Backbone as ProteinMPNN parsed JSONL, in Angstrom:
{"seq_chain_A": "MTPHLARPGGGVSSLVHAPGLEPLPMEALLTSTAIVALAEMGDKTQLLAILLAARFRRPAPIVLGILVATLANHALAALVGAEAARLIDTDWFPKLVGLGFIAMGIWTLIPDRIDDDEACKDVRASAFLTTLVCFFLVEMGDKTQIATVALGARYHDVAIVAAGTTLGMMLANVSAVLLGDAILKRVPIRLVHAVAAALFIGLGLAMLVAPACALVPALR", "coords_chain_A": {"N_chain_A": [[-15.304, 6.992, 95.269], [-17.0, 8.357, 92.575], [-20.169, 9.672, 92.872], [-23.165, 8.698, 91.142], [-25.161, 10.87, 89.279], [-28.577, 11.789, 88.858], [-29.923, 11.262, 85.683], [-31.393, 11.622, 82.431], [-32.931, 8.628, 81.527], [-31.312, 7.261, 83.216], [-32.044, 5.332, 85.009], [-32.458, 2.993, 87.778], [-29.944, 2.808, 89.058], [-28.836, 5.332, 88.888], [-30.249, 6.679, 90.728], [-30.346, 5.36, 93.251], [-27.744, 5.515, 94.069], [-27.247, 8.092, 94.677], [-25.798, 10.983, 96.335], [-25.605, 10.621, 99.852], [-27.795, 8.923, 100.013], [-27.27, 6.255, 99.72], [-27.569, 3.165, 101.284], [-26.115, 2.109, 104.419], [-24.073, -0.738, 105.402], [-24.589, -1.543, 108.1], [-27.089, -0.474, 108.545], [-28.609, -2.018, 106.769], [-28.248, -4.557, 107.918], [-29.34, -4.292, 110.555], [-31.957, -3.424, 109.999], [-32.946, -5.592, 108.477], [-32.761, -7.649, 110.374], [-34.48, -6.732, 112.468], [-37.016, -6.401, 111.193], [-37.636, -9.005, 110.244], [-37.483, -10.548, 112.588], [-39.624, -9.52, 114.082], [-41.776, -9.916, 112.293], [-41.787, -12.662, 112.159], [-42.853, -13.596, 114.534], [-45.463, -15.53, 115.614], [-45.788, -16.388, 113.055], [-46.219, -18.884, 110.42], [-43.956, -20.484, 110.172], [-42.764, -20.213, 112.651], [-44.726, -21.417, 114.191], [-44.446, -23.973, 113.176], [-41.889, -24.567, 114.172], [-42.499, -24.768, 116.884], [-44.199, -27.007, 116.859], [-42.422, -29.002, 115.943], [-40.568, -28.999, 118.02], [-42.152, -29.963, 120.076], [-42.654, -32.503, 119.106], [-40.143, -33.85, 118.823], [-38.607, -33.136, 121.04], [-35.958, -32.36, 121.32], [-33.986, -29.903, 121.465], [-31.469, -28.906, 120.407], [-30.711, -30.18, 117.774], [-32.944, -29.322, 116.344], [-32.831, -26.516, 116.411], [-30.42, -26.211, 115.022], [-31.17, -27.285, 112.543], [-33.111, -25.389, 111.756], [-31.457, -23.151, 111.504], [-29.679, -23.864, 109.357], [-31.52, -24.338, 107.282], [-32.742, -21.828, 107.069], [-30.56, -20.149, 106.403], [-29.903, -21.164, 103.85], [-32.334, -20.792, 102.453], [-32.86, -18.017, 102.729], [-30.543, -16.827, 101.747], [-30.757, -17.461, 99.063], [-33.155, -16.102, 98.514], [-32.443, -13.413, 99.054], [-30.494, -13.108, 97.104], [-32.038, -13.328, 94.769], [-33.586, -10.99, 95.023], [-31.569, -8.961, 94.986], [-30.382, -9.392, 92.464], [-32.559, -8.923, 90.821], [-32.913, -6.187, 91.241], [-30.571, -5.294, 90.074], [-30.784, -6.103, 87.395], [-33.235, -5.128, 86.501], [-33.154, -2.224, 85.724], [-34.652, 0.333, 86.08], [-36.579, 3.39, 86.43], [-38.995, 2.954, 87.722], [-38.728, 0.698, 89.272], [-37.776, 0.951, 92.044], [-40.108, 2.079, 93.127], [-41.894, -0.022, 92.808], [-40.764, -1.921, 94.525], [-41.06, -0.499, 96.913], [-43.885, -0.385, 97.111], [-44.245, -3.089, 97.428], [-43.169, -3.509, 99.994], [-45.05, -2.088, 101.51], [-47.325, -3.636, 101.016], [-46.437, -5.974, 102.263], [-46.459, -5.083, 104.888], [-49.211, -4.845, 105.386], [-49.954, -7.522, 105.029], [-48.629, -8.676, 107.171], [-50.283, -8.15, 109.306], [-52.219, -10.051, 109.189], [-53.225, -12.958, 110.789], [-51.381, -16.043, 111.047], [-51.684, -19.6, 110.486], [-51.098, -23.099, 111.002], [-51.565, -26.301, 109.719], [-51.705, -29.714, 110.855], [-51.006, -31.435, 108.766], [-49.355, -29.868, 107.312], [-47.038, -29.85, 108.648], [-45.05, -31.666, 108.004], [-45.742, -34.273, 108.76], [-45.519, -36.924, 107.979], [-42.853, -37.381, 107.545], [-40.069, -39.377, 108.093], [-37.407, -39.147, 109.727], [-34.296, -37.993, 111.18], [-34.282, -35.56, 113.88], [-32.888, -33.283, 113.081], [-32.719, -33.49, 110.199], [-35.429, -33.658, 109.526], [-36.361, -31.178, 110.458], [-34.762, -29.473, 108.88], [-35.603, -30.039, 106.198], [-38.42, -29.674, 106.338], [-38.687, -27.073, 107.365], [-37.398, -25.533, 105.406], [-39.093, -25.976, 103.203], [-41.634, -25.075, 104.108], [-41.061, -22.428, 104.493], [-40.888, -21.458, 101.932], [-42.299, -19.076, 99.905], [-43.361, -17.87, 102.1], [-44.122, -15.048, 104.278], [-41.784, -14.008, 105.45], [-39.772, -14.913, 103.768], [-40.427, -13.623, 101.371], [-40.18, -11.042, 102.245], [-37.44, -10.998, 102.563], [-36.575, -11.164, 99.92], [-37.451, -8.647, 99.036], [-35.918, -7.015, 100.718], [-33.374, -7.668, 99.822], [-33.525, -6.546, 97.281], [-33.754, -3.926, 98.025], [-31.379, -3.272, 99.464], [-29.245, -4.391, 98.066], [-27.266, -6.205, 98.879], [-26.365, -9.261, 99.343], [-25.119, -10.953, 101.282], [-25.185, -9.454, 103.714], [-27.951, -8.927, 104.04], [-29.013, -11.567, 104.067], [-27.704, -12.514, 106.354], [-28.79, -10.794, 108.306], [-31.607, -11.318, 108.147], [-31.613, -14.028, 108.744], [-30.607, -13.974, 111.348], [-32.724, -12.619, 112.556], [-34.764, -14.545, 112.224], [-33.738, -16.593, 113.822], [-33.738, -15.406, 116.357], [-36.482, -15.275, 116.861], [-37.276, -17.969, 116.584], [-35.628, -19.698, 118.091], [-36.343, -19.091, 120.702], [-38.969, -19.982, 120.497], [-38.625, -22.74, 120.157], [-37.489, -23.403, 122.612], [-39.345, -22.495, 124.516], [-41.811, -23.315, 123.601], [-45.37, -23.317, 122.896], [-45.884, -21.509, 124.848], [-44.655, -19.121, 124.442], [-46.275, -17.762, 122.677], [-48.299, -17.028, 124.297], [-47.125, -15.35, 126.103], [-46.031, -13.246, 124.715], [-47.147, -10.223, 123.297], [-48.641, -10.692, 120.537], [-50.196, -9.326, 118.616], [-49.466, -6.654, 119.002], [-46.736, -6.817, 118.418], [-46.874, -7.541, 115.719], [-48.079, -5.247, 114.753], [-46.047, -3.363, 115.104], [-44.123, -4.477, 113.397], [-45.509, -4.234, 110.979], [-45.628, -1.453, 110.8], [-42.91, -0.892, 110.437], [-42.416, -2.147, 107.955], [-44.177, -0.645, 106.295], [-43.193, 1.936, 106.692], [-40.612, 1.655, 105.593], [-41.349, 1.086, 102.997], [-42.634, 3.474, 102.22], [-40.442, 5.163, 102.371], [-38.932, 4.143, 100.269], [-40.562, 4.907, 98.159], [-40.388, 7.698, 98.141], [-37.683, 8.137, 97.916], [-36.51, 8.178, 95.221], [-37.348, 10.734, 94.329], [-36.075, 12.368, 96.186], [-33.471, 11.842, 95.492], [-33.074, 13.269, 93.23], [-32.588, 15.84, 93.985], [-29.782, 16.583, 94.659], [-28.776, 16.492, 92.066], [-29.902, 18.626, 90.831], [-28.738, 20.835, 91.854]], "CA_chain_A": [[-16.082, 6.718, 94.061], [-17.833, 9.492, 92.214], [-21.566, 9.251, 92.844], [-23.899, 8.909, 89.904], [-26.253, 11.815, 89.389], [-29.73, 11.41, 88.054], [-29.869, 11.761, 84.318], [-32.442, 10.986, 81.647], [-32.654, 7.237, 81.167], [-30.299, 6.731, 84.117], [-32.547, 4.139, 85.665], [-32.369, 2.856, 89.223], [-28.599, 3.012, 89.584], [-28.559, 6.76, 88.987], [-30.999, 7.226, 91.853], [-30.024, 4.745, 94.534], [-26.377, 5.845, 94.438], [-27.106, 9.536, 94.843], [-25.113, 11.317, 97.579], [-26.343, 10.591, 101.101], [-28.932, 8.016, 99.975], [-26.834, 4.868, 99.648], [-27.674, 2.614, 102.627], [-24.917, 1.546, 105.032], [-24.235, -2.158, 105.742], [-25.194, -1.71, 109.411], [-28.522, -0.203, 108.375], [-29.189, -3.195, 106.128], [-28.23, -5.661, 108.876], [-30.273, -4.043, 111.652], [-33.314, -3.396, 109.459], [-33.314, -6.956, 108.111], [-32.952, -8.411, 111.611], [-35.661, -6.27, 113.201], [-38.242, -6.661, 110.449], [-37.931, -10.437, 110.188], [-37.729, -11.037, 113.954], [-40.974, -9.13, 114.459], [-42.742, -10.553, 111.4], [-41.772, -14.108, 112.39], [-43.637, -13.929, 115.717], [-46.781, -16.017, 115.236], [-45.778, -16.819, 111.659], [-46.4, -20.331, 110.329], [-42.695, -21.19, 110.403], [-42.574, -20.288, 114.096], [-45.646, -22.455, 114.653], [-43.804, -25.242, 112.828], [-40.807, -24.788, 115.139], [-43.129, -25.216, 118.131], [-44.659, -28.374, 116.643], [-41.252, -29.883, 115.87], [-40.002, -29.099, 119.368], [-43.026, -30.84, 120.853], [-42.566, -33.868, 118.588], [-38.838, -34.48, 119.018], [-38.093, -32.798, 122.369], [-34.496, -32.268, 121.22], [-33.824, -28.525, 120.973], [-30.229, -28.611, 119.67], [-30.8, -30.463, 116.339], [-34.012, -28.533, 115.728], [-32.275, -25.181, 116.213], [-29.434, -26.313, 113.946], [-31.911, -27.46, 111.298], [-33.698, -24.091, 111.412], [-30.364, -22.273, 111.072], [-29.2, -24.247, 108.03], [-32.611, -24.131, 106.323], [-32.945, -20.388, 106.886], [-29.416, -19.62, 105.661], [-30.037, -21.551, 102.449], [-33.522, -20.187, 101.876], [-32.786, -16.561, 102.68], [-29.464, -16.437, 100.841], [-31.349, -17.539, 97.727], [-34.141, -15.032, 98.388], [-31.724, -12.135, 98.97], [-29.846, -13.082, 95.797], [-33.082, -13.02, 93.777], [-33.916, -9.573, 95.128], [-30.441, -8.136, 94.556], [-30.221, -9.537, 91.022], [-33.685, -8.239, 90.177], [-32.618, -4.753, 91.28], [-29.475, -5.027, 89.131], [-31.194, -6.349, 86.02], [-34.369, -4.264, 86.15], [-32.598, -0.907, 86.024], [-35.608, 1.325, 85.605], [-36.983, 4.338, 87.459], [-40.181, 2.521, 88.444], [-38.476, -0.475, 90.101], [-37.833, 1.28, 93.473], [-41.505, 2.273, 93.514], [-42.485, -1.351, 92.909], [-40.262, -2.505, 95.774], [-41.715, 0.229, 97.993], [-45.259, -0.884, 97.208], [-44.142, -4.441, 97.972], [-43.001, -3.383, 101.444], [-46.338, -1.68, 102.075], [-48.175, -4.828, 100.974], [-45.952, -6.864, 103.313], [-46.942, -4.555, 106.152], [-50.617, -5.233, 105.517], [-49.979, -8.983, 105.17], [-48.146, -9.012, 108.509], [-51.382, -8.011, 110.257], [-53.115, -11.204, 109.045], [-52.681, -14.072, 111.578], [-51.047, -17.281, 110.357], [-51.977, -20.862, 111.148], [-50.477, -24.232, 110.321], [-52.256, -27.561, 109.969], [-50.813, -30.847, 111.134], [-50.474, -32.028, 107.537], [-48.323, -28.97, 106.793], [-45.865, -29.929, 109.515], [-44.23, -32.818, 107.601], [-46.117, -35.321, 109.709], [-45.138, -38.25, 107.483], [-41.403, -37.493, 107.378], [-39.429, -40.274, 109.068], [-35.98, -38.862, 109.703], [-33.809, -37.435, 112.433], [-34.824, -34.244, 114.212], [-32.197, -32.287, 112.264], [-33.121, -33.585, 108.797], [-36.85, -33.305, 109.432], [-36.455, -29.726, 110.6], [-34.125, -28.854, 107.713], [-36.458, -30.187, 105.015], [-39.737, -29.077, 106.551], [-38.577, -25.629, 107.551], [-37.07, -24.953, 104.105], [-40.262, -26.038, 102.329], [-42.701, -24.223, 104.629], [-40.621, -21.04, 104.341], [-41.048, -21.06, 100.538], [-43.493, -18.273, 99.699], [-43.809, -17.291, 103.36], [-43.921, -13.598, 104.306], [-40.402, -13.657, 105.771], [-38.95, -15.125, 102.578], [-40.724, -12.556, 100.423], [-39.555, -9.841, 102.812], [-36.004, -11.096, 102.286], [-36.415, -10.784, 98.519], [-37.597, -7.19, 98.961], [-34.761, -6.408, 101.383], [-32.253, -7.829, 98.894], [-33.694, -5.543, 96.227], [-33.57, -2.589, 98.619], [-30.025, -3.0, 99.944], [-28.266, -4.865, 97.086], [-26.169, -6.866, 99.589], [-26.886, -10.595, 99.645], [-24.554, -11.485, 102.519], [-25.668, -8.705, 104.866], [-29.391, -9.147, 104.172], [-29.226, -12.957, 104.495], [-27.259, -12.605, 107.744], [-29.755, -10.1, 109.149], [-32.888, -12.023, 108.206], [-31.385, -15.286, 109.457], [-30.529, -13.632, 112.771], [-34.09, -12.349, 112.994], [-35.473, -15.819, 112.319], [-33.231, -17.352, 114.964], [-34.219, -14.752, 117.571], [-37.877, -15.656, 117.072], [-37.532, -19.408, 116.603], [-34.938, -20.375, 119.197], [-37.219, -18.938, 121.867], [-40.139, -20.838, 120.281], [-38.208, -24.123, 120.409], [-37.213, -23.583, 124.041], [-40.513, -22.19, 125.345], [-43.02, -23.914, 123.052], [-46.462, -22.377, 122.635], [-45.965, -20.516, 125.925], [-44.183, -17.833, 123.929], [-47.396, -17.088, 122.038], [-49.143, -16.499, 125.365], [-46.383, -14.333, 126.851], [-45.689, -12.122, 123.836], [-48.326, -9.588, 122.678], [-48.422, -10.911, 119.103], [-50.824, -8.265, 117.811], [-48.628, -5.467, 119.109], [-45.509, -7.094, 117.675], [-47.201, -7.465, 114.297], [-48.339, -3.847, 114.426], [-44.736, -2.721, 114.984], [-43.528, -4.981, 112.156], [-46.228, -3.614, 109.865], [-45.195, -0.058, 110.723], [-41.567, -0.878, 109.848], [-42.57, -2.448, 106.534], [-44.815, 0.469, 105.607], [-42.25, 3.048, 106.724], [-39.56, 1.394, 104.616], [-41.964, 1.217, 101.681], [-42.819, 4.895, 101.926], [-39.109, 5.721, 102.118], [-38.551, 3.757, 98.908], [-41.36, 5.656, 97.2], [-39.959, 9.096, 98.066], [-36.24, 8.217, 97.698], [-36.134, 8.662, 93.881], [-37.544, 12.185, 94.244], [-35.011, 12.992, 96.979], [-32.206, 11.652, 94.806], [-32.949, 14.252, 92.149], [-32.223, 17.158, 94.526], [-28.377, 16.934, 94.423], [-28.496, 16.659, 90.638], [-30.437, 19.903, 90.36], [-27.972, 21.922, 92.448]], "C_chain_A": [[-16.983, 7.908, 93.778], [-19.27, 9.048, 92.112], [-22.2, 9.556, 91.51], [-25.009, 9.912, 90.161], [-27.38, 11.381, 88.482], [-29.61, 12.041, 86.676], [-30.96, 11.068, 83.532], [-32.034, 9.574, 81.244], [-31.661, 6.589, 82.089], [-30.733, 5.528, 84.88], [-32.314, 4.167, 87.166], [-31.0, 3.241, 89.742], [-28.276, 4.487, 89.733], [-29.257, 7.393, 90.171], [-30.528, 6.664, 93.178], [-28.607, 5.052, 94.968], [-26.154, 7.355, 94.568], [-26.487, 9.838, 96.19], [-26.048, 11.298, 98.775], [-27.493, 9.612, 101.134], [-28.528, 6.555, 99.93], [-26.818, 4.269, 101.052], [-26.351, 2.023, 103.107], [-25.15, 0.079, 105.365], [-24.911, -2.372, 107.092], [-26.692, -1.443, 109.362], [-29.224, -1.418, 107.779], [-29.288, -4.353, 107.113], [-29.299, -5.47, 109.951], [-31.721, -4.034, 111.168], [-33.794, -4.795, 109.119], [-33.599, -7.795, 109.356], [-34.252, -8.032, 112.298], [-36.956, -6.643, 112.494], [-38.61, -8.144, 110.489], [-38.211, -11.004, 111.582], [-39.153, -10.716, 114.39], [-42.022, -9.845, 113.604], [-42.851, -12.053, 111.657], [-42.607, -14.514, 113.598], [-45.064, -14.304, 115.313], [-46.892, -16.459, 113.804], [-45.85, -18.347, 111.591], [-45.106, -21.096, 110.512], [-42.362, -21.237, 111.896], [-43.511, -21.333, 114.702], [-45.091, -23.838, 114.337], [-42.683, -25.562, 113.808], [-41.363, -25.312, 116.458], [-43.597, -26.664, 118.008], [-43.496, -29.368, 116.606], [-40.61, -30.069, 117.244], [-40.831, -30.034, 120.234], [-42.9, -32.297, 120.4], [-41.257, -34.55, 118.986], [-38.248, -34.255, 120.416], [-36.559, -32.84, 122.41], [-34.158, -30.898, 120.632], [-32.612, -28.322, 120.068], [-30.331, -28.939, 118.175], [-31.893, -29.672, 115.631], [-33.515, -27.121, 115.444], [-31.259, -25.183, 115.077], [-30.123, -26.475, 112.592], [-32.544, -26.164, 110.824], [-32.63, -23.149, 110.868], [-29.928, -22.586, 109.648], [-30.273, -23.979, 106.971], [-32.808, -22.651, 106.03], [-31.8, -19.765, 106.097], [-29.547, -19.921, 104.173], [-31.188, -20.811, 101.779], [-33.366, -18.684, 101.704], [-31.614, -16.05, 101.845], [-29.976, -16.443, 99.402], [-32.323, -16.388, 97.509], [-33.461, -13.67, 98.242], [-31.032, -11.993, 97.619], [-30.845, -12.738, 94.697], [-33.421, -11.535, 93.806], [-32.818, -8.67, 94.609], [-30.243, -8.204, 93.045], [-31.35, -8.858, 90.269], [-33.437, -6.74, 90.131], [-31.526, -4.386, 90.275], [-29.943, -5.123, 87.681], [-32.322, -5.431, 85.57], [-33.997, -2.838, 86.528], [-33.493, 0.178, 85.45], [-36.041, 2.217, 86.764], [-38.163, 3.844, 88.289], [-39.913, 1.353, 89.384], [-38.45, -0.145, 91.598], [-39.255, 1.504, 93.976], [-42.205, 0.931, 93.686], [-42.051, -2.038, 94.203], [-40.924, -1.826, 96.968], [-43.151, -0.222, 98.196], [-45.28, -2.305, 97.767], [-43.983, -4.43, 99.48], [-44.321, -2.994, 102.116], [-47.304, -2.858, 102.098], [-47.754, -5.833, 102.047], [-46.431, -6.396, 104.685], [-48.383, -4.942, 106.404], [-50.737, -6.731, 105.758], [-49.566, -9.404, 106.587], [-49.269, -8.965, 109.541], [-52.37, -9.175, 110.193], [-52.525, -12.393, 109.786], [-52.426, -15.306, 110.709], [-51.553, -18.472, 111.166], [-51.279, -21.959, 110.37], [-51.214, -25.497, 110.711], [-51.237, -28.66, 110.227], [-50.215, -31.424, 109.859], [-49.449, -31.126, 106.869], [-47.006, -29.159, 107.524], [-45.009, -31.16, 109.228], [-44.479, -34.003, 108.529], [-45.612, -36.694, 109.285], [-43.634, -38.422, 107.29], [-40.816, -38.349, 108.486], [-37.93, -40.075, 108.975], [-35.572, -38.322, 111.062], [-34.419, -36.059, 112.668], [-34.195, -33.172, 113.325], [-32.693, -32.31, 110.825], [-34.581, -33.222, 108.608], [-37.035, -31.805, 109.507], [-35.902, -29.022, 109.374], [-35.055, -28.874, 106.512], [-37.779, -29.44, 105.198], [-39.668, -27.562, 106.646], [-38.281, -24.938, 106.219], [-38.31, -24.889, 103.221], [-41.373, -25.111, 102.796], [-42.349, -22.745, 104.453], [-40.779, -20.544, 102.903], [-42.368, -20.307, 100.367], [-44.039, -17.648, 100.968], [-43.469, -15.801, 103.386], [-42.48, -13.217, 104.606], [-39.467, -13.909, 104.592], [-39.178, -14.009, 101.565], [-40.147, -11.234, 100.925], [-38.062, -9.833, 102.532], [-35.707, -10.743, 100.833], [-36.468, -9.265, 98.385], [-36.408, -6.476, 99.603], [-33.506, -6.534, 100.519], [-32.309, -6.816, 97.772], [-33.441, -4.142, 96.762], [-32.102, -2.296, 98.9], [-28.92, -3.539, 99.036], [-27.062, -5.558, 97.746], [-26.672, -8.223, 100.09], [-26.412, -11.09, 101.008], [-25.133, -10.786, 103.747], [-27.158, -8.955, 105.093], [-29.681, -10.569, 104.663], [-28.806, -13.146, 105.954], [-28.282, -11.964, 108.676], [-31.069, -10.839, 109.267], [-32.751, -13.368, 108.918], [-31.295, -15.041, 110.957], [-31.915, -13.343, 113.328], [-34.905, -13.616, 113.164], [-35.026, -16.608, 113.547], [-33.696, -16.729, 116.28], [-35.651, -15.176, 117.891], [-38.048, -17.152, 117.304], [-36.788, -20.173, 117.685], [-35.786, -20.277, 120.463], [-38.46, -19.814, 121.734], [-39.807, -22.299, 120.568], [-38.052, -24.369, 121.904], [-38.459, -23.397, 124.908], [-41.803, -22.831, 124.845], [-44.107, -22.869, 122.841], [-46.657, -21.367, 123.756], [-45.536, -19.138, 125.437], [-45.318, -17.05, 123.287], [-48.341, -16.485, 123.067], [-48.462, -15.349, 126.103], [-46.093, -13.083, 126.027], [-46.965, -11.532, 123.238], [-48.201, -9.607, 121.148], [-49.01, -9.786, 118.256], [-49.992, -6.988, 117.837], [-47.342, -5.636, 118.313], [-45.762, -6.981, 116.177], [-47.483, -6.032, 113.867], [-47.03, -3.082, 114.251], [-44.055, -3.16, 113.684], [-44.186, -4.342, 110.946], [-45.805, -2.162, 109.687], [-43.806, 0.054, 110.098], [-41.626, -1.144, 108.348], [-43.108, -1.238, 105.772], [-43.894, 1.685, 105.581], [-41.137, 2.881, 105.703], [-40.108, 1.533, 103.198], [-42.161, 2.661, 101.28], [-41.486, 5.576, 101.633], [-38.628, 5.376, 100.708], [-39.305, 4.576, 97.87], [-40.874, 7.094, 97.052], [-38.476, 9.237, 97.761], [-35.866, 8.678, 96.297], [-36.283, 10.167, 93.732], [-36.451, 12.917, 95.007], [-33.679, 12.917, 96.251], [-31.992, 12.688, 93.707], [-32.445, 15.604, 92.666], [-30.761, 17.492, 94.31], [-28.074, 17.191, 92.958], [-28.942, 18.01, 90.107], [-29.652, 21.1, 90.918], [-26.838, 22.369, 91.52]], "O_chain_A": [[-17.658, 8.404, 94.681], [-19.577, 8.137, 91.345], [-21.844, 10.52, 90.832], [-25.721, 9.809, 91.16], [-27.172, 10.702, 87.477], [-29.241, 13.207, 86.537], [-31.415, 10.0, 83.944], [-30.953, 9.349, 80.701], [-31.193, 5.486, 81.809], [-29.897, 4.763, 85.361], [-32.015, 5.209, 87.749], [-30.895, 3.927, 90.759], [-27.512, 4.859, 90.624], [-28.917, 8.502, 90.582], [-30.33, 7.415, 94.133], [-28.283, 4.867, 96.141], [-25.018, 7.83, 94.569], [-26.626, 9.037, 97.115], [-27.136, 11.873, 98.739], [-28.128, 9.462, 102.177], [-29.385, 5.685, 100.091], [-26.134, 4.793, 101.932], [-25.565, 1.505, 102.313], [-26.291, -0.326, 105.59], [-25.726, -3.285, 107.229], [-27.472, -2.101, 110.05], [-30.303, -1.802, 108.229], [-30.298, -5.056, 107.144], [-30.076, -6.385, 110.224], [-32.607, -4.566, 111.835], [-34.929, -5.153, 109.437], [-34.564, -8.559, 109.388], [-35.039, -8.902, 112.669], [-37.889, -7.144, 113.123], [-39.763, -8.494, 110.739], [-39.089, -11.853, 111.735], [-39.818, -11.553, 115.002], [-43.032, -10.322, 114.121], [-43.896, -12.65, 111.399], [-43.032, -15.666, 113.685], [-45.786, -13.49, 114.738], [-47.967, -16.865, 113.363], [-45.577, -19.028, 112.579], [-45.131, -22.242, 110.96], [-41.745, -22.195, 112.359], [-43.127, -22.051, 115.625], [-45.242, -24.768, 115.13], [-42.541, -26.71, 114.23], [-40.772, -26.196, 117.079], [-43.419, -27.458, 118.931], [-43.587, -30.454, 117.18], [-40.165, -31.164, 117.586], [-40.289, -30.803, 121.028], [-43.023, -33.216, 121.211], [-41.264, -35.696, 119.435], [-37.483, -35.081, 120.913], [-35.954, -33.287, 123.385], [-34.056, -30.761, 119.413], [-32.718, -27.631, 119.054], [-30.063, -28.059, 117.357], [-31.775, -29.385, 114.44], [-33.75, -26.586, 114.361], [-31.238, -24.263, 114.259], [-29.704, -25.868, 111.606], [-32.524, -25.863, 109.63], [-32.862, -22.436, 109.892], [-29.816, -21.682, 108.82], [-29.975, -23.457, 105.897], [-33.017, -22.262, 104.881], [-32.037, -18.94, 105.214], [-29.331, -19.046, 103.335], [-31.041, -20.272, 100.682], [-33.701, -18.138, 100.653], [-31.685, -14.953, 101.291], [-29.668, -15.543, 98.62], [-32.323, -15.765, 96.448], [-33.86, -12.864, 97.401], [-30.983, -10.902, 97.051], [-30.542, -11.953, 93.799], [-33.533, -10.893, 92.762], [-33.088, -7.719, 93.875], [-29.965, -7.185, 92.412], [-31.132, -8.282, 89.203], [-33.709, -6.09, 89.122], [-31.549, -3.301, 89.695], [-29.543, -4.318, 86.84], [-32.37, -5.006, 84.416], [-34.47, -2.31, 87.535], [-33.148, 0.849, 84.477], [-35.892, 1.853, 87.931], [-38.326, 4.261, 89.436], [-40.763, 1.03, 90.214], [-39.048, -0.887, 92.378], [-39.575, 1.161, 95.114], [-43.013, 0.76, 94.599], [-42.863, -2.658, 94.89], [-41.308, -2.494, 97.928], [-43.587, -0.42, 99.331], [-46.204, -2.685, 98.485], [-44.588, -5.246, 100.175], [-44.66, -3.522, 103.175], [-48.02, -3.059, 103.079], [-48.603, -6.472, 102.669], [-46.768, -7.213, 105.542], [-48.738, -5.327, 107.518], [-51.53, -7.165, 106.594], [-50.095, -10.373, 107.13], [-49.209, -9.671, 110.547], [-53.258, -9.282, 111.039], [-51.417, -12.816, 109.455], [-53.163, -15.575, 109.76], [-51.815, -18.365, 112.364], [-50.909, -21.769, 109.212], [-51.46, -25.742, 111.892], [-50.066, -28.547, 109.865], [-49.062, -31.855, 109.851], [-48.745, -31.561, 105.957], [-45.967, -28.679, 107.068], [-44.313, -31.647, 110.119], [-43.546, -34.643, 109.014], [-45.309, -37.535, 110.131], [-43.184, -39.503, 106.91], [-41.032, -38.087, 109.669], [-37.257, -40.771, 108.215], [-36.39, -38.208, 111.975], [-35.002, -35.466, 111.761], [-34.882, -32.258, 112.868], [-33.05, -31.266, 110.28], [-34.936, -32.554, 107.637], [-37.778, -31.223, 108.715], [-36.509, -28.072, 108.879], [-35.274, -27.843, 105.877], [-38.2, -28.676, 104.33], [-40.497, -26.856, 106.071], [-38.842, -23.881, 105.93], [-38.559, -23.877, 102.566], [-41.994, -24.431, 101.979], [-43.236, -21.909, 104.284], [-40.802, -19.335, 102.672], [-43.434, -20.85, 100.656], [-45.065, -16.97, 100.933], [-42.63, -15.34, 102.612], [-41.987, -12.217, 104.085], [-38.475, -13.199, 104.429], [-38.226, -13.507, 100.968], [-39.684, -10.409, 100.138], [-37.481, -8.775, 102.289], [-34.7, -10.095, 100.545], [-35.634, -8.666, 97.705], [-35.945, -5.455, 99.095], [-32.676, -5.626, 100.484], [-31.281, -6.285, 97.353], [-32.966, -3.271, 96.033], [-31.624, -1.199, 98.612], [-27.758, -3.177, 99.219], [-25.954, -5.498, 97.214], [-27.322, -8.31, 101.132], [-27.21, -11.59, 101.801], [-25.527, -11.444, 104.71], [-27.578, -9.173, 106.229], [-30.495, -10.761, 105.566], [-29.474, -13.857, 106.704], [-28.606, -12.528, 109.722], [-31.602, -10.979, 110.368], [-33.669, -13.798, 109.617], [-31.842, -15.809, 111.749], [-32.248, -13.767, 114.435], [-35.653, -13.753, 114.132], [-35.847, -17.22, 114.23], [-34.015, -17.453, 117.223], [-35.991, -15.407, 119.051], [-38.869, -17.565, 118.124], [-37.276, -21.202, 118.151], [-35.93, -21.25, 121.203], [-38.958, -20.335, 122.731], [-40.617, -23.016, 121.157], [-38.439, -25.424, 122.407], [-38.609, -24.072, 125.927], [-42.788, -22.888, 125.581], [-43.818, -21.69, 122.635], [-47.491, -20.469, 123.644], [-45.993, -18.116, 125.95], [-45.335, -15.82, 123.341], [-49.09, -15.555, 122.767], [-49.131, -14.479, 126.662], [-45.928, -11.993, 126.575], [-47.791, -12.281, 122.717], [-47.714, -8.649, 120.546], [-48.39, -9.346, 117.288], [-49.835, -6.321, 116.814], [-46.907, -4.718, 117.618], [-44.961, -6.395, 115.45], [-47.163, -5.645, 112.743], [-46.913, -2.248, 113.354], [-43.486, -2.342, 112.962], [-43.506, -3.952, 109.996], [-45.641, -1.691, 108.561], [-43.542, 0.975, 109.324], [-40.972, -0.458, 107.562], [-42.566, -0.854, 104.736], [-43.817, 2.386, 104.572], [-40.758, 3.837, 105.026], [-39.422, 2.032, 102.306], [-41.891, 3.04, 100.14], [-41.398, 6.447, 100.768], [-38.002, 6.196, 100.036], [-38.756, 4.905, 96.818], [-40.938, 7.657, 95.959], [-38.029, 10.321, 97.386], [-34.968, 9.511, 96.17], [-35.455, 10.815, 93.091], [-35.953, 13.949, 94.558], [-32.85, 13.818, 96.372], [-30.859, 12.949, 93.303], [-31.938, 16.417, 91.894], [-30.47, 18.584, 93.822], [-27.216, 18.012, 92.635], [-28.447, 18.489, 89.087], [-29.873, 22.238, 90.505], [-26.084, 23.281, 91.86]]}, "name": "protein", "num_of_chains": 1, "seq": "MTPHLARPGGGVSSLVHAPGLEPLPMEALLTSTAIVALAEMGDKTQLLAILLAARFRRPAPIVLGILVATLANHALAALVGAEAARLIDTDWFPKLVGLGFIAMGIWTLIPDRIDDDEACKDVRASAFLTTLVCFFLVEMGDKTQIATVALGARYHDVAIVAAGTTLGMMLANVSAVLLGDAILKRVPIRLVHAVAAALFIGLGLAMLVAPACALVPALR"}
């Protein structure tokens, strides 16, 4: 495929498809997995997983509920991000996404908490259904969902981004279900959040400078 070169009015597509700048699927998968796995540590959805595990004491249906809820939620989030990148084909959109990543990095440094009334205390259903409904709802507007939207806008690949962010969520939450709140005592949460913040900010800065880098091949 002949790469698009930057041209006046070319918008986002003329920049993100410049030679050597188009991200690889493996990059999208690994970045999505790492960022979400780190950001999820100590997040309110992980705290919810711990509360549900303590309430039901049945790890298998809880893990399955988290998996299904995350797949549905993050596939939708990645789709929103990818479609936004496709429809808003302007030169400033990558900068907006980059600033969003930087903001996510700062947000990651703020500790989360969850109240008992946030944990679907009144839901009377099986462990699987309770986890599915509660996890999906609590994840709405959460930092990992918003990160998935931004990753979808960055990589333009719904399946790969949703797979990566779901894997990251499962890495963090399966251990939370099995170990309970002991995981919060064994894992240096502040350090983990600092690493996640650095990844978010690094990716954001890369998005901010990528349009300028994309112009170099066009000027040769």
